N, C-alpha and C positions, 0 to 999 in steps of 0.2 A: 761534314758538318755544314757545307755550303747550302745543301738543300734545307737543312734544319733551320738555318738562319732566316730563310724566307717565310717561316711560319710565325704567326703571331701567338700570344700567350694562350689564347683559348684553343688554337688548333694544336699547340704542343700538348696541352693538358688532355684534350680529347684523344690525341693519338696515343698518348700514354695509357689512358683508361682502355682503349681499344686493344692495346698490346697485352695488358695484364689478365684479360678475360672477363667474362660476364660477372661472376661471383665477386671478384675483387673490386671491379669497377662499381658494382652495386653497393659494396660496403663502404667505398670512398663517397659515393654520392649521398649516402645517408647523412654524412656530416657536412654537407653543403646546404646553403640557403636556396630558397626557391629561385631567385634570379640567376644564381650560378648554375643550378641544374638546367634552367631553361637555356642558358647561353651554351653550355657544354653539349646538351642534347642536340641543339640546332646545329652547332659546329660539327658534331659527329656525322649528322645526317648529310652535311654538305662536303665532307671530305671525299676527295677522289684522287685517283692517280697516286695512290700511296706506295712508295718504293721501299725496299728493304733498307736502303741507306737512310731514309728518313726515320724509320723505326729505330734503327741502331743509334742514330744521332740523338733522338729524344731520350732513349734509355740511358745513353752515356751521360747526357746533360743532367738527367734526374740523379743517376748514381753519384756523380760528382757533387751535386748540390747537397745530397743527403750526407755524404761523407764530411762535408764541411760543418754540418750542424753538431754542436756539442751540448746543447741544452735540452735535448729531447728527454721528457720524463723528469726533468728537474725544475721545480718551481715554474710550471708552465706559464702562469700569468705574467711573471717577471720576464721570462724569455720572450713572450709575445710582445710585450711593451718595448723591450730592447730591440727586437727584430724590426718592428714597424717604425720605431723612432729612427733607427738607422736608415731604413729604406726611404722614408717620406719626410723626415724631419719632424722636430718636436711640435711645431704649430699644426702642421697638417694631420699628424697621426693621432693628436690628442683625442678628438671626438671620436674618430674611428676605433681607437683602442677601447675606450669606455663602452662603445656600443656593442663591440665584439665581446668583451668580457662580461658585460651585463647580460647579454642575450645568452651567453654560454651557461650562465648560472640559473637561468630561468626557462623552464619548459614552456610556460605560458607565453612568453614573448616570442618564442620560436613558432608556436602555434599561430599567433597573430600574423606573422610574416606570411604564412601560408594561406590565410584567409582571403577571400575576396574583398574588395573595397567596400561594397554594399554591406557585407555582414559586419565589418569593423565599424562602419559609420552607424549602423543600427544599434550596435552594442554600446557605443559610447555617447550617442546622440543627447541622452538626457542626463549625462554625468556632469559633475562640476567642471567648469572650464579648466581648472588646474590639473584635474585628472586627464582630461582630454589632451592637454598640452603635453603632459608627461608621455602618454601613450604615443602621440604623433612624433615626439622627439626620438622614441625607440625604434621607429620605422625608418626605412630608407626614404630619402627626400622625395623621389617621384611617387612612392606609394602614399606617403603622408600628404602630398598634394592632391592625389586622386580622392583620398578620404575627405580632405578639407572641402573639396568641391561639393560633396554630398551632405555637408553639414549646413545648418541654417546660416544664411548670409549675414544676419546681424550678430553672429557669434565669431565669425572668422578673424576679425581684427583683434578682438580680445584675446583669443587663443594664441594668435602669433605674437602679440605683445608679451604674453606670459612666458612664451618659449624664449623670446629675446632677452628677457630679463632673468631667466632661470639661471641660477648659479650652481645647481646640483640637485641631487635627489637624496633625501634622508631615508634611512631604513624604514622609518615609520610610514613614509609616503608610499613606499613599495609595499608594505603590508596593507595599506588601504587599496592599493591597486589590485593586490591579490584577492581581496574581498569582492570588489566590484566585478572581477572577472569570474566570480562564482567558482572558485577553486581551480580555474584553469591555470592561474599563475602560481608558482611555488614561492614559499617564503625565503627571504634574503636578509636574515637578521644580521648576519656577520658582514654584510657588504659595506664597504666604505662609500663616502660621498662620491658619486660619479659626475664628472664634469661634462655633462651633456646639455643640449640646448644652446642659447646664446644667439647672437646676431647672425652668425654663419648659417645656423640651422634654419632660421626664418628666411634668409636670403635664398637658400637652396630650394626650400619649399616653394617660395614665390617664383622662382625661375621655372618651375614645372607647371605653374598655373596658366590658364588662358590670359592673354594680355589684358582683356577687359576686367576679369575678376582680379587680377593682380593689381590693377591701377585703382580699383575701388577700395581694396583692402588697404592699400598704401595711403589712400586719401583719408580713410577712417583712422589709421594709426597716426598720420600727421595731425589730425584734429586733436588727438589726445597728447601726443608728444612729438613735436616737430623735430626735436634733436634725435629721438629714437628712429623716426621715419628716415632722416638723413643718414644715420649710421647704417640702417638696413640697405638703403639705396646704393651706398658707397660699396656694399659687399656683393651686390647682385651682379652676376656675370650674364651679359646679353650677347646676342649674335655679333653685334658690331665689335665686341671686345676680342673677337678671334684675331683681329689684326695685331694684338699684342703677343700672340703665340709665336714662338720662334719657328724658323723655317722647317727645322726637323719635326716639330710637333704638327705642323700644318700638313706635312707630307704623310705622317703617320695617320692623321685624321682622314685624309683624302682616300687612303686605301680602304677605309671602312665605310665610306659614303658612297651611295649610288649616284650616277650621273643625273638621273631624274630628280633625286632630291636636291642635288647641288644646283641644277638649272632653275628650280623653283625657288630655293632659299636665296639665290643671288638677285632676285628681282627686287629693285628698289634700294639696294645697298649702295653706299658710296664707292667711288672709284678706288679709294685707298685699299679697302678690303678686297675688292675684285682683283686688283693688281697683285695683292698678296697671294690670293688663291692662284691666279694665272702664273705667277712667278715660281710657284712650286709644282707645276705640272710640266709635262713634256710640251715642246713647242707645238706639236700637231694637236695635242689634246686641248691645249689652251686656245689655239685658233678655232677649233671646232666648237668649244663651249662659248666663245665670244659670238660666233656666227649663230649658234642656236639661241643665245640670249636676244640677239637683235631681231630674229625671225619669229620668236615665241610670241603667241598672242597674249593679250592681258590675262592675269590670273587673279583670283579672288584673294583679298588680303588674308582671310582666315587660312586659306591653303598655304600661302607663303609663310605665314607665322608658324603653322604646324610643321612645315619642312624645316624651318629654322630651329624649332624646339627639338625635333627629332635628331638633328645634327649636334645640337647642344647637349642632348642626353648621351650621344655617342662620345662627345669630347669629355663629358664628365666621367664616363666609365673609364676612358683611357687615362684620364688624370688620376682616378682612384687606384688604378692598377700600376700607376708610376710610369706609364709609357709616354705621356706628354705632361707639360706643366702649363696651367691656365694662368693668364694674367701676366705673362712675360717673365715670371721667375723673379730671381732676387740676386743681388750681387754678393750676398752674404756667403762666406766660406764655411762648409760644415765638414 
C-alpha cells in the first residue's frame, strides 16, 4: 500500500478506471460532470510507471470502501446528505449537497454544465436578473464567473446581489426556469426548497473574476448596500489568505502547483506568506526558489494575478475534495 499512498485522489480514481476496462470506465464517466471528466482524462494521460502493486492497492482500497457502504440503493438522497455532511461538516456540505441533488433531478441543468460559457451567456443575457441569478447559482463558481464576464457590466452587481440575498428556490421558479430554457430543463414539481445562493456563492464567483472586474462589482454593490458588500468581502478568499492554511494543507497544495506558477505568484506578496511557503518545502527547494525570486525580472501585474488565481483554483478544488481546509479550519469538534 506504500506506493498507493503516494497517489492523490484523481490518480487513484484514474488508475481504478484503467483497471476495470474501457466499457466499465465509460459507463462510470457518463455519471460524472464535465470538470471531473476533464480532470480524470488528463490524469489518465499523465499516469506513468504503473506497477502491479499500485493497481492491487487501489483495487483493495476501493473494495474495502465499498464494503463499508450500507446505504446503497436505499433512500439515495438521504444517504448522499449524510455521507457528505459526515465528510465535510454541515456548513461546508450544505450548498454542495443541494447543488448535487438539484442537478441530479434535472437533465437541463446537467446540459448547462456541458455548454461553453458563450452559449450560456447568450442564452440568459436577456432574461430577468432573478432567472440569471438562479442559473449562475446552479453552476460551479469558476464557470459562473466566466459567464458573468460575458454579461453586460451594468447588470453584474444586481445579479450578484440577488444571489447573495437568495434564500432558496421555489418549485414555481424552477418551472419558470424550465420554460425559458425551451424544454431543455425538466420539471421539478416535487422538489423542496433548495438552500443555494447566498453570501458564500457570491464570494466564490468574485474570487474567480479578474481583479478589476471584481473591484468594480464590489463598488457597485457597496453603493447599494454597504453592509452586504462587507459581508461578501469577509467571505472572499484571496491569495494572501493562504497563510492561514495549515502546514499539511500547504504541502498538499505545493504538490499540485508548478514551480513556474509559484515563482510568478509569489511576486510582491508579503514575507509572512513567502516564509509559510518556504517552510513547507525542502531546504534545497526553498533556497532555489528564493534565488529565482531575487533573480527574476519584473513581471506584469496581470500575469502575477493570473498565476495567483490559478493556484487559488487548485486550492479550492483540493478543499472541495476534502484534501485541505481553507481559512485555517476551526476548533470545533465534530
